C-alpha positions in Angstrom: 9.2 -11.5 33.2 8.6 -11.9 29.5 11.0 -13.9 27.3 12.3 -12.6 24.0 9.8 -14.8 22.1 6.9 -13.6 24.2 8.0 -10.0 23.8 8.3 -10.5 20.0 4.8 -12.1 19.9 3.3 -9.2 21.9 5.0 -6.7 19.6 3.5 -8.5 16.7 0.0 -8.1 18.2 0.6 -4.5 19.0 1.6 -3.8 15.4 -1.6 -5.3 14.3 -4.0 -3.5 16.6 -2.4 -0.1 16.3 -3.3 -0.1 12.6 -6.9 -0.8 13.3 -7.8 2.7 14.4 -7.4 5.3 11.7 -7.8 9.1 12.3 -11.4 10.0 11.9 -10.7 12.4 9.1 -9.6 9.5 6.9 -12.8 7.4 7.4 -14.9 7.6 4.2 -18.2 8.1 6.2 -16.7 11.1 8.0 -15.4 12.6 4.8 -18.8 12.2 3.2 -20.5 13.8 6.1 -18.2 16.8 6.0 -18.8 17.2 2.3 -22.6 17.1 2.9 -22.3 19.8 5.6 -20.3 22.0 3.3 -22.9 22.1 0.6 -25.0 24.7 2.4 -22.1 27.0 3.4 -21.7 30.5 1.8 -18.7 30.9 -0.5 -16.4 33.8 0.5 -15.6 35.6 -2.8 -12.5 37.2 -1.2 -10.7 33.8 -1.4 -11.4 33.4 -5.1 -8.3 35.5 -6.0 -8.0 38.3 -8.5 -8.9 36.3 -11.6 -12.7 36.3 -10.8 -12.8 39.4 -8.6 -11.2 41.6 -11.3 -14.1 40.8 -13.6 -16.5 42.4 -11.2 -18.5 39.3 -10.8 -19.7 37.8 -7.6 -20.2 34.0 -7.3 -23.5 32.9 -5.7 -23.6 30.3 -3.0 -24.1 26.6 -3.8 -27.8 26.9 -2.7 -28.6 29.5 -5.3 -30.8 28.3 -8.2 -29.4 30.9 -10.6 -25.8 29.8 -10.6 -23.2 31.9 -12.3 -22.3 30.7 -15.8 -19.9 31.6 -18.5 -18.4 30.1 -21.7 -15.0 28.4 -22.2 -12.8 28.8 -25.2 -14.8 26.3 -27.2 -18.0 28.2 -26.6 -19.4 25.6 -24.2 -21.5 27.0 -21.3 -20.1 25.8 -18.0 -21.0 26.3 -14.3 -18.2 28.1 -12.4 -20.0 28.3 -9.0 -18.4 25.1 -7.9 -14.9 25.9 -9.0 -12.1 26.0 -6.4 -9.7 28.7 -5.7 -7.0 27.4 -8.1 -9.1 27.7 -11.3 -10.4 31.2 -10.3 -7.0 32.6 -9.5 -5.6 31.4 -12.8 -8.3 33.2 -14.7 -9.3 29.9 -16.4 -12.6 28.2 -16.2 -12.6 24.4 -15.9 -15.7 22.3 -15.9 -16.5 20.4 -12.7 -15.7 16.6 -12.3 -19.3 15.9 -13.2 -19.1 17.6 -16.6 -19.3 15.2 -19.6 -16.5 17.1 -21.4 -13.7 16.6 -18.8 -10.5 18.7 -19.0 -7.7 16.6 -20.6 -4.0 17.1 -21.3 -1.0 15.0 -22.3 1.7 13.5 -20.3 5.4 13.3 -21.2 4.9 10.3 -23.4 2.1 12.0 -25.4 -0.6 9.9 -23.8 -3.9 11.7 -23.3 -4.9 11.8 -19.6 -7.9 13.1 -17.7 -6.6 15.6 -15.2 -10.0 16.2 -13.8 -9.6 12.8 -12.1 -6.4 13.9 -10.4 -8.6 15.7 -7.8 -6.9 19.1 -7.4 -5.1 20.0 -10.6 -1.6 19.3 -11.9 0.0 22.2 -10.0 -1.4 21.0 -6.7 -0.1 17.5 -7.5 3.4 18.9 -7.7 2.9 20.8 -4.5 1.8 17.6 -2.7 4.9 15.7 -4.0 7.2 18.4 -2.7 5.6 18.4 0.7 5.8 14.6 0.9 9.5 14.7 0.0 10.2 17.3 2.7 8.2 15.3 5.3 10.0 12.0 4.5 13.4 13.7 5.2 12.3 14.4 8.8 13.6 12.1 11.5 10.1 11.2 12.6 7.8 11.8 9.6 4.1 12.3 10.2 2.6 9.1 8.7 -1.0 10.5 8.8 0.2 13.5 6.8 1.9 11.2 4.2 -1.2 8.9 4.0 -3.3 11.9 3.2 -0.9 13.3 0.5 -0.5 9.8 -1.0 -4.3 9.5 -1.4 -4.5 13.0 -3.0 -1.8 12.0 -5.6 -2.9 8.5 -6.3 -4.3 9.0 -9.8 -1.2 11.0 -10.9 1.1 8.4 -9.3 -0.6 5.5 -11.1 0.2 7.2 -14.4 3.8 7.8 -13.3 4.4 4.2 -12.2 3.4 2.9 -15.7 6.2 4.8 -17.4 9.0 4.9 -14.8 11.3 2.4 -13.0 10.8 1.3 -9.4 13.8 3.3 -8.3 12.5 6.4 -10.1 9.1 6.0 -8.4 10.8 5.7 -5.0 12.7 8.9 -5.6 9.6 10.8 -6.7 7.4 9.2 -4.0 9.7 8.4 -1.1 6.7 7.7 1.1 6.5 4.3 -0.7 9.4 3.3 1.5 7.2 3.1 4.5 5.5 -0.3 5.2 2.2 1.3 6.3 2.0 3.4 3.1 2.7 0.3 1.0 -0.1 -1.6 2.7 -2.5 1.3 2.2 -1.5 1.4 -1.5 -2.0 -2.4 -2.0 -5.4 -2.2 -0.2 -6.5 0.6 -2.5 -5.4 -1.3 -5.6 -6.7 -4.8 -4.6 -9.5 -3.9 -2.2 -7.9 -6.4 0.2 -6.3 -5.8 3.6 -3.1 -7.7 2.7 -1.7 -7.8 6.3 -4.9 -9.1 7.9 -5.6 -11.6 5.2 -2.1 -13.2 5.3 -2.0 -13.3 9.1 -5.4 -15.0 9.2 -4.6 -17.4 6.4 -1.3 -18.5 7.9 -2.9 -19.0 11.3 -5.5 -21.3 9.7 -3.0 -23.5 7.8 0.0 -23.5 10.1 -0.4 -26.9 11.7 -0.9 -28.6 8.3 2.0 -26.9 6.7 4.2 -28.1 9.6 2.8 -31.6 9.4 3.4 -31.9 5.7 7.0 -30.6 5.9 7.7 -33.0 8.8 6.4 -35.9 6.8 8.6 -35.0 3.8 11.6 -34.2 6.0 12.1 -30.7 4.4 13.1 -27.4 6.0 15.1 -29.3 8.6 17.2 -26.2 9.6 14.0 -24.3 10.4 12.7 -27.1 12.5 15.9 -27.2 14.5 15.7 -23.4 15.2 12.0 -23.9 16.1 12.7 -26.6 18.6 15.4 -24.6 20.3 13.1 -21.6 20.6 10.3 -23.7 21.8 12.4 -25.1 24.6 13.2 -21.6 25.8 9.7 -20.2 25.6 6.6 -20.6 27.7 3.9 -22.8 26.4 1.5 -19.9 25.6 4.1 -18.7 23.1 4.2 -21.9 21.1 1.3 -20.9 18.9 3.2 -17.8 17.7 6.3 -19.9 17.0 4.2 -22.2 14.8 3.0 -19.3 12.7 6.5 -18.1 12.2 7.7 -21.7 11.3 4.8 -22.2 8.8 5.4 -18.9 7.1 9.1 -19.7 6.5 8.3 -23.2 5.4 6.0 -22.2 2.5 8.6 -22.3 -0.2 9.9 -25.6 1.1 6.3 -26.9 0.9 6.3 -26.2 -2.9 9.8 -27.5 -3.3 11.1 -24.1 -4.4 14.2 -22.0 -3.5 13.6 -20.1 -0.2 16.5 -17.7 -0.9 14.4 -16.1 -3.7 11.8 -15.2 -1.1 13.8 -14.6 2.1 17.3 -14.8 3.5 18.3 -15.2 7.2 21.5 -13.3 8.2 22.9 -13.0 4.7 22.7 -10.9 1.6 20.1 -11.6 -1.1 21.1 -13.5 -4.3 18.3 -12.3 -6.6 17.3 -8.8 -7.7 13.6 -9.3 -7.1 12.0 -8.3 -3.7 13.5 -10.4 -1.0 12.7 -10.4 2.8 16.0 -10.0 4.7 15.8 -11.4 8.3 18.4 -10.2 10.8 18.6 -12.3 14.0 16.7 -15.4 15.0 13.1 -15.2 13.5 11.8 -17.4 16.4 13.2 -15.3 19.2 14.2 -11.8 18.2 14.7 -10.5 14.7 14.1 -7.5 12.4 12.9 -7.7 8.8 13.7 -5.5 5.8 13.0 -5.8 2.1 15.8 -5.6 -0.6 15.1 -4.8 -4.2 17.9 -4.8 -6.7 20.1 -5.8 -3.8 19.3 -2.5 -2.0 17.2 -2.0 1.1 14.1 0.0 0.2 12.3 0.3 3.5 13.0 3.3 5.8 11.8 1.5 8.9 12.5 -2.1 10.1 9.6 -4.5 10.7 9.5 -6.7 13.8 6.5 -8.9 12.8 7.0 -11.7 10.2 3.5 -11.6 8.8 3.6 -7.8 8.5 7.0 -8.2 6.7 5.6 -10.7 4.2 2.6 -8.5 3.7 4.9 -5.6 2.9 6.9 -7.8 0.5 3.7 -8.7 -1.3 2.6 -5.1 -1.4 5.8 -4.1 -3.1 5.1 -6.7 -5.9 1.7 -5.2 -6.5 2.4 -1.5 -6.1 5.4 -1.6 -8.5 3.9 -4.4 -10.7 6.9 -6.7 -10.4 6.8 -10.1 -11.9 7.2 -13.0 -9.5 10.6 -14.7 -9.5 10.4 -18.1 -11.2 12.1 -19.8 -8.3 9.2 -19.0 -5.9 6.4 -18.4 -8.4 4.2 -21.2 -6.9 4.7 -20.0 -3.4 3.8 -16.4 -4.3 0.8 -17.5 -6.4 -0.4 -19.5 -3.4 -0.1 -16.5 -1.1 -1.9 -14.2 -3.5 -4.8 -16.5 -4.4 -5.4 -18.5 -1.2 -4.2 -16.1 1.5 -5.0 -12.8 0.0 -8.1 -14.0 -2.0 -6.8 -12.3 -5.2 -6.7 -13.9 -8.6 -3.1 -14.0 -10.0 -2.3 -13.2 -13.6 -1.8 -16.3 -15.8 -2.4 -19.9 -15.2 -2.0 -21.4 -11.7 0.0 -24.5 -11.4 -2.0 -27.7 -10.5 0.6 -28.2 -7.7 -0.7 -25.0 -6.1 -4.3 -26.0 -6.4 -3.7 -29.5 -5.1 -1.7 -28.1 -2.1 -4.4 -25.5 -1.3 -7.1 -28.2 -1.3 -5.0 -30.2 1.2 -4.3 -27.3 3.5 -7.7 -25.6 3.6 -10.2 -28.5 3.0 
């Protein structure tokens, strides 16, 4: 029979592997293949709407050499054969994404933006947001559906995030309250699998982190909890306990304030993102993230490295500055566990510690 610690460790592994397999429709190679197959298909003019049909014109297929052309309001000749249903039904002719003169508009702040890069037009963006909000209100939202909609609205969302607060962004894009969506967003932004990188990095340095903290006699309360859990668990679970201990010891290692990074069975004391641990992290616990003293995740996390990865993703997705009380710890995680270069100068203390832990 499995102990609580073993079950927690097994759950951690299950959380990792279940994310490794994505639906085929989201794999770039499959999407590219589908696009290639669609090139030779005949366009059904009945679906173009009344805007084009009322003009008595028929659009040729994509394979036609003599593609249908017209002029926009500026007199520029453009190719409408590749236009989607939206443009035709509105009676307006937009150039394709490959056009040098891309369609532009202005946002609420007066900033000129390129809506051709939004993928499907501003009206479709609003439709995607409404569908995401409705899906997030369900008891069991479809994560694959949300992932797809988030990908379709990414360009528009990046503009929104620059001019709105974090709470406004969470209200407009509630899918950002899901850990798996946050991880996907940070991976798109950094081109790094944050969860995998942190898990791998912590596993590599765990023994040296523990050794260094023991030598300095810091993090004594954590060592006490670790020893108690170790006595209750089978030997094969000890490695997992070391990973948990090393993760929690990181701010102690840099002589910083752990409460600015995580709290165990109490409320946060800082407004920046804080990991909130409920239970015993070495035996059985759940993890949430508080921002401005409010829980922002819709689902609890049961894996400590996944929880820290979600915490780091929140910093990047919402462009939040590191709290000064744990700045060295977070810079270390970003540069040496995530292989991403932090903004600003890195403390010599961080570099020196990294050289000790990795080399």
